[in-house]
N, C-alpha and C positions, 0 to 999 in steps of 0.2 A: 417414525419420529413423532414424538408427543410435544404438546405445547409446553413452554417454559413459564415459570411463575412471572407475572407482571410483564408478559410480552404483548399485552393489549388485544389478544384475540380470543380470550375466554369470555363466556357469557357474563360472568361476574364482573369482568373489567369493562365490558361494553354496555352493561345494563344502564348505567347512569350517564353515559356519554350521548348527548343529544344527536350528534352527527355520526355516530358509529354505524357500521354496516348492519348490525343487528337491528337497531332502531329504524334505519332506512327501510329495511324489509318489513318491519312491523307496520310502518306507515303505508307502504304499498299494499299490504294485506288488508289493512283497515279501509283504505280507499276502495279497493276491489269489493269488499263486503258491503260498504255503504252505497255502492252504485251498481244495482243489478243490471244496468244497461251493458256492462262489460260481459255479461253472460248471454244476453239475448237481444241486445239493442241492434239498431241498424248502423252498420259500419260504412263509412265512405272515405275514400282517399282525399286528403287535402292537397291543394296546390301549394307546395312549399319550395323554397329555393334549393338549388343544387347543394348537395352535402347534408341535406336534412330529409327526414321522412315524417309525415304527419297523417293522422287519420282522425275522423270524428266518430263518436258513438252517440246515438240519440236515445235518451231515456224518456220516461213519461213526461217529465216537466223540466228537463235539463238536457244540455248537450255537453259532452266532454270532448276536448281536443287533446290528443296525445302527440307531442312533437319531439322527435329525436334528432339531435345533432350528432351525426356519426363521423364527423371529421375531426382532425387534430387542430382546428382553429375555431375561433368564435364565429357564430352565425347570427345575423339579425333577421327577424321576421316581423311582419306587420300583422296584427290581429284585428278582427272585426270590431270589437267592442271591449268595454271594461269587463274583466273576468277575475276569478280567484284562482290562483295557482295552488293546487291541493297539497302538494308536498311541503311547501313553505307556509301555506295559508295566507299568502300576501295577495293584495289586490294588484292587478297588472294593468298597465296602460295600453296604448295603441302599438307601441314598438317593444319587442322583447329581444334581448341579446342572450343567446345560449352559449355557455362555455363549451369547450371541446368535450365531446362524448356525454353531454348533458341531455336529460330528458325532462320535459315539463308536462304536467297534466292540468289543463285549464278547464274550468267549469263555468258554463253560461246557464243562467236560469231562463226558461222560456216563459213568455207570457201566454197564459191560456185564455182564450175567449169563450165566453159562454153565451 
């Protein structure tokens, strides 16, 4: 089976759609390339509520939290501090509500003491 014209799944049709699957994967690849900690950072499991899974990855001057809600209902989590959610580029407060099957990637900048 081949794709049909204007079925929404060709590259040409997804190219300019901000929320398309194509552009979502492009964002994930960009985030991975911009954060070498994903390749060689220190991973630690986060204590997250039931139905969620989270881990932190420590980079040179930042920490990333990746949190997955793997259930079919919303889940709320409390986070340590203000951070930036890298997929949406929005600043996040103390409480985050994840939609069903949603993943977020939070970035915290570390203060370095000299």
